[in-house]
C-alpha positions in Angstrom: 36.9 61.0 71.8 33.2 60.9 70.5 32.8 64.1 68.9 35.9 63.4 66.8 34.0 60.4 65.4 31.3 62.2 64.4 33.0 64.6 62.4 34.8 62.1 60.8 31.6 59.9 60.1 29.9 63.1 58.7 32.7 63.4 56.6 32.7 60.2 55.4 29.2 60.6 54.8 29.2 63.7 52.9 32.5 62.3 50.9 30.3 59.9 49.8 27.5 61.8 49.1 29.5 64.4 46.9 30.8 61.0 44.9 27.5 60.0 44.3 26.4 63.2 42.8 29.3 63.1 40.0 28.5 59.4 39.2 24.9 60.5 38.5 26.4 63.8 36.5 28.8 61.1 34.5 24.9 59.6 33.2 25.2 56.7 31.1 28.3 54.3 30.7 30.2 55.0 27.4 29.3 52.7 24.8 30.9 49.6 23.8 32.2 48.3 20.7 29.2 46.9 18.6 26.7 50.3 20.2 26.4 53.0 18.3 28.5 56.3 19.3 31.5 53.2 20.4 33.9 55.7 18.4 34.7 58.8 19.8 36.0 61.3 17.0 36.4 60.7 13.4 34.5 57.3 12.7 35.6 57.4 8.8 33.2 58.1 5.7 30.8 56.3 3.6 29.5 57.3 -0.1 26.7 55.8 -1.7 24.1 56.0 -4.1 21.1 55.5 -2.1 20.8 57.8 1.2 19.5 54.9 3.6 22.1 52.7 2.8 25.2 55.4 3.6 23.6 55.8 7.0 23.4 52.5 8.2 26.8 52.1 7.1 27.5 54.9 9.0 26.3 53.5 12.0 28.2 50.6 11.3 31.7 52.4 11.2 29.9 54.6 14.4 29.8 51.0 16.4 33.2 50.4 15.9 33.2 48.2 12.6 35.4 48.0 10.1 34.8 48.7 6.5 34.1 45.8 5.6 31.5 46.3 8.3 30.1 49.2 7.2 29.7 47.9 3.1 27.7 44.3 4.2 25.7 47.0 6.5 25.2 49.2 2.8 25.1 46.3 0.6 21.8 44.6 2.6 20.7 48.1 2.8 20.1 48.5 -0.9 18.9 45.4 -1.3 15.7 46.7 0.1 16.0 50.6 -0.6 17.5 49.9 -4.0 16.4 47.1 -5.9 16.9 48.7 -9.1 20.5 48.3 -8.4 21.4 45.9 -6.2 19.9 42.1 -4.8 20.4 38.9 -3.4 19.7 37.8 -6.9 23.0 39.8 -8.0 26.5 39.7 -8.0 29.3 42.4 -7.6 32.7 43.1 -7.5 34.6 44.7 -4.1 38.6 46.4 -3.9 39.4 45.8 0.1 42.4 47.2 1.5 43.0 46.1 4.9 45.3 48.3 6.9 46.6 45.5 9.3 48.0 43.3 6.3 48.9 46.2 4.3 47.1 44.7 1.4 44.9 45.1 -1.4 42.8 42.6 -2.7 39.9 42.0 -5.6 37.0 40.3 -4.6 34.5 38.9 -7.1 31.3 37.7 -6.8 29.5 38.0 -10.3 26.0 37.1 -11.3 27.3 34.5 -13.8 25.8 31.8 -15.9 25.6 28.3 -14.5 27.6 25.7 -15.8 24.5 24.7 -17.7 23.8 28.1 -19.5 20.2 29.4 -19.1 18.5 32.8 -19.2 18.9 32.9 -15.3 22.6 34.3 -13.9 23.9 32.7 -10.4 23.3 34.8 -7.3 26.7 35.7 -6.3 26.2 38.9 -3.8 25.4 37.0 -0.7 28.7 34.5 -1.2 30.6 37.8 -1.4 29.2 40.0 1.0 29.7 37.4 3.9 33.2 36.4 2.7 34.1 39.8 2.9 32.5 40.3 6.4 34.3 36.9 7.3 37.7 37.8 6.6 37.5 41.3 7.3 34.5 42.4 9.7 34.0 43.0 13.5 30.8 43.4 14.2 28.2 39.8 14.5 26.5 39.5 10.8 23.1 39.5 12.5 23.9 43.2 13.5 24.4 44.2 10.1 21.5 42.5 8.2 19.1 43.3 11.1 18.3 47.0 10.2 17.7 46.2 6.6 15.1 43.0 7.4 13.5 45.5 9.8 12.8 48.6 6.9 11.6 45.5 4.4 9.6 44.1 7.0 7.7 47.6 8.3 8.7 49.7 5.3 10.5 52.8 4.3 9.7 56.0 2.8 11.1 55.5 -1.2 14.5 58.0 -1.8 14.6 60.2 -4.4 17.7 58.1 -5.8 15.2 55.3 -6.0 12.3 57.1 -7.7 14.4 58.5 -10.4 15.3 55.1 -11.5 12.1 53.5 -10.7 10.2 55.7 -13.0 11.5 54.6 -16.4 11.2 51.4 -15.8 7.5 51.3 -15.1 6.5 48.9 -18.5 9.3 46.2 -17.5 8.2 46.0 -14.1 4.1 45.7 -15.2 5.2 42.4 -16.9 5.3 40.8 -13.6 2.6 40.9 -11.3 4.7 40.6 -8.1 6.8 43.1 -9.2 3.7 45.4 -10.1 1.9 44.5 -7.0 5.4 46.0 -5.0 6.6 49.1 -7.5 3.5 50.1 -8.9 0.3 51.4 -8.3 -3.2 49.5 -9.0 -3.0 52.0 -12.6 0.2 50.6 -13.3 2.1 54.0 -12.3 5.6 53.6 -10.6 5.4 54.5 -7.2 7.2 58.2 -6.2 9.5 59.6 -4.0 8.3 59.4 0.0 5.7 56.9 -0.8 6.3 53.7 1.7 7.3 50.4 0.2 6.7 47.5 2.4 8.9 43.9 1.4 7.7 41.2 3.7 8.5 38.7 1.7 11.7 39.8 1.6 12.0 40.6 5.1 11.3 36.7 5.6 14.3 36.2 3.1 16.4 38.1 5.4 15.6 36.9 8.7 16.4 33.6 7.5 19.8 35.1 6.2 20.0 36.8 9.7 19.4 33.5 11.9 20.9 30.8 9.4 24.1 32.2 8.0 24.1 31.3 3.9 23.7 27.4 4.3 19.8 27.9 3.7 20.0 30.4 0.5 22.8 28.2 -1.3 22.1 24.6 -0.5 18.4 24.1 1.5 15.0 25.3 1.5 15.4 28.9 0.1 18.0 27.3 -2.8 15.5 25.1 -3.9 12.6 27.5 -3.9 15.1 30.0 -5.8 15.7 27.3 -8.3 12.5 26.6 -9.0 11.3 30.7 -10.1 14.6 30.2 -11.7 13.6 27.3 -13.9 10.1 29.0 -14.7 12.0 31.8 -16.5 14.5 29.6 -18.4 16.8 29.1 -15.5 19.1 26.2 -15.9 21.2 26.5 -12.5 20.8 23.2 -10.0 21.3 22.5 -6.7 24.8 21.8 -7.4 25.3 24.9 -9.1 24.4 26.5 -5.8 26.4 24.9 -3.7 29.3 24.4 -5.7 29.5 28.5 -6.5 32.3 30.6 -4.9 33.0 34.1 -4.3 36.8 34.5 -5.3 39.7 36.5 -3.7 42.3 37.7 -5.8 45.1 40.0 -7.0 44.7 43.9 -8.0 46.2 45.6 -10.8 48.6 48.2 -9.7 49.8 51.6 -11.3 52.2 54.0 -8.9 51.0 57.2 -8.9 53.6 59.7 -6.9 53.3 58.0 -3.2 50.6 56.1 -3.8 50.1 53.0 -5.5 45.9 53.0 -7.3 44.8 49.3 -7.2 42.5 48.3 -9.7 40.1 44.9 -10.8 42.5 42.2 -12.0 40.3 39.6 -13.0 40.4 36.0 -14.7 40.9 37.2 -18.2 43.3 39.9 -19.1 41.3 41.0 -22.2 38.2 42.3 -23.1 36.8 45.2 -19.8 39.8 44.5 -17.9 42.5 45.5 -20.3 40.2 48.3 -21.8 39.6 49.5 -17.8 43.6 49.1 -17.2 44.3 51.1 -20.6 42.1 54.0 -19.3 44.4 54.4 -16.0 47.3 54.9 -17.9 49.8 57.5 -17.1 48.5 59.7 -20.3 44.5 60.9 -20.0 43.0 58.3 -22.3 39.1 59.2 -23.7 36.9 56.6 -23.5 36.1 56.8 -27.3 39.6 55.6 -27.8 39.1 53.0 -25.5 35.4 51.6 -26.0 32.9 50.9 -29.0 31.3 53.5 -29.9 27.8 52.0 -29.6 28.9 50.9 -26.3 29.2 54.6 -25.2 26.1 55.7 -27.0 24.3 53.0 -24.5 21.8 55.3 -21.9 20.1 52.3 -21.0 19.9 51.4 -17.1 22.7 48.5 -17.0 21.2 48.1 -12.9 24.4 49.0 -11.2 25.3 51.0 -8.1 28.9 51.7 -6.4 29.7 52.7 -3.0 33.7 53.4 -1.1 33.7 53.4 2.5 36.9 54.2 4.7 37.5 53.4 8.2 39.3 55.5 10.7 42.0 52.5 11.3 42.8 53.0 7.5 41.1 50.5 5.6 38.8 50.9 2.8 36.6 49.1 0.3 35.4 50.5 -2.8 32.4 48.3 -4.3 29.9 48.1 -7.7 26.9 46.1 -7.4 25.3 44.7 -10.5 21.9 43.2 -11.7 22.3 42.9 -15.4 19.8 45.3 -16.1 17.5 47.6 -13.9 15.7 45.5 -11.6 18.1 42.7 -13.2 15.3 40.6 -15.5 12.1 42.6 -13.6 11.1 39.3 -12.9 10.6 38.4 -9.5 11.0 35.1 -7.2 7.7 33.7 -6.1 7.4 34.2 -2.0 10.9 35.8 -1.8 10.8 39.4 -3.3 14.4 39.0 -4.8 14.8 39.6 -8.4 16.1 37.5 -10.7 19.1 38.6 -12.6 19.7 37.3 -16.8 22.4 35.8 -17.2 25.3 37.5 -19.2 27.4 36.4 -21.7 31.0 37.6 -19.9 31.5 34.8 -17.7 30.6 31.7 -15.8 30.8 30.9 -12.1 34.2 31.0 -11.1 35.7 32.5 -13.6 35.3 34.5 -17.1 35.4 38.7 -17.5 33.3 41.2 -15.5 30.3 42.1 -17.8 30.1 45.6 -18.6 32.5 48.4 -17.4 31.9 49.2 -13.6 35.6 50.7 -12.1 36.4 50.5 -8.4 39.7 51.8 -7.3 42.0 52.3 -4.4 44.5 54.6 -3.8 47.1 53.2 -1.0 50.3 54.3 0.6 51.9 51.3 2.1 54.5 53.0 4.2 51.9 54.7 6.0 49.1 51.6 5.9 46.0 53.8 4.9 44.0 54.4 2.1 44.0 57.8 0.6 41.6 57.6 -2.5 38.7 55.3 -3.3 36.4 55.5 -6.1 33.5 53.6 -7.6 32.4 54.4 -11.3 29.3 52.7 -12.5 26.9 52.6 -15.4 29.4 51.8 -18.6 32.0 53.0 -20.4 31.0 56.3 -18.7 31.2 55.5 -15.4 34.3 53.9 -15.7 35.7 57.0 -17.7 34.8 59.2 -15.0 36.4 57.0 -11.8 39.1 57.1 -13.8 39.5 60.9 -14.6 38.8 61.1 -11.0 41.6 59.3 -9.6 43.9 61.2 -11.9 42.4 64.6 -10.9 42.9 64.3 -7.5 46.0 62.3 -7.0 48.2 63.9 -9.9 46.7 67.3 -9.9 45.5 67.7 -6.6 41.7 69.0 -7.6 39.1 68.7 -5.2 36.0 66.3 -5.3 34.0 69.5 -5.1 35.6 70.8 -8.7 35.7 67.5 -10.5 31.7 66.5 -9.2 30.8 70.0 -10.2 32.4 69.6 -13.4 30.5 66.2 -14.1 27.5 67.8 -13.5 27.9 70.7 -15.8 29.0 67.6 -18.3 25.8 65.4 -18.3 22.1 65.1 -16.5 20.9 63.4 -13.8 19.4 61.0 -16.3 22.7 59.8 -17.4 22.8 56.5 -15.5 26.7 56.8 -15.5 28.0 58.4 -11.9 30.8 57.8 -9.9 31.0 58.2 -5.6 34.5 58.8 -4.3 36.8 59.4 -0.9 40.0 61.8 -1.3 42.5 62.1 2.0 45.8 64.2 0.9 47.3 63.4 4.1 45.4 59.5 4.7 42.0 59.0 5.9 43.2 58.2 9.6 44.0 62.3 9.4 40.6 62.5 10.0 37.7 64.7 8.3 39.9 68.0 8.3 41.2 67.1 5.2 39.3 64.5 4.1 36.9 64.6 1.2 33.8 62.9 0.3 31.4 63.0 -2.4 28.8 61.3 -4.0 28.3 62.3 -7.8 26.0 65.6 -8.2 24.4 64.0 -11.5 22.4 61.4 -8.9 21.1 61.5 -5.6 22.9 59.2 -3.2 24.6 60.3 0.3 28.4 61.4 1.0 28.3 61.1 5.2 31.5 61.2 7.1 30.2 62.0 10.8 32.7 63.1 13.4 31.3 62.3 17.1 
């Protein structure tokens, strides 16, 4: 009787050993939501004007984040890597489509004039992105801020996208001692591509935003620090203005094209830029010259705008534009904060008014299948808006590819023109995956389109 028992024990021991070997071969457990690599297969796509921002947004999608998470991560990245157009002192506008509620909305967070006027605009971008994240985000707030905080504290290599827009602004930045120390060499020449940029003061601000949220910036010590800097440069905002500032959710304007609905910003006033942008999206192609003033079209200065589009594998998407009302805002930095002040624009006041300039975010949605088919963001004045409008018609109505459209834009202009468009186009819906979706950044610039599949 002893032998059979021994043989049984041997079999059990051998089986256990095999099981242990199999477990060892499995390696580490699969990543959980919140860890990069949590999403298997197609994770969505991100197109942004600054490459490093696109990569950090990709990480958010890979960790199981939504389009709102990715857009928030990209925003914080660009405050560090692309301050020519995106900053905590600036503003913006997003369209967002949520697949769960099957609803598209406009989120307005303009850098608008305080109630008492003044030369410095109210900072709206932080309020806006926090509101977007609170409604549609999935990942922790701190996780989306931390990578950009690290870039600011330890430095990053300047991208070609920033270098090309930094170079023409050297004279503007020389007028401010703080900006000169960061972005110019001792001889006054601008930093160039691949040089290291460290922004310790901005890193400290991002640390407090990560750990304390918005309250410190809009109502406490950081807010008073910003008010002091603003007041020294013609700003008239009060602590009450900061506390009272609100980003606003609103409806979208809509046009039907085939089975999809094209959504565009619907702002407080149905006149001025809003009406002009709506006219661009009519059923018949309209040239920019028929909608905008000739002088406005001819304007070639850098308006300090940047765009991004992002779609997640769930079917949701965001199209955002950010604005500093000029390259690097006013060119003046808030002391000990690393933040550029944004000049006031007569286009609106806090909580109302119209969008200054003509940046145009667009989303095309098929409500029957609960997913986005097209997203675009046009920036850089009337020509950027016209580019986004034309792209929407040429993809949705004519079936052209983004590669064809971007190639035509490149041949028609140059990389010195600040007008540009970022886009994604999924003829079968974004959930169909990388096989049918197209993601493209404007060939006139140096952004990045990322649509990895794991």
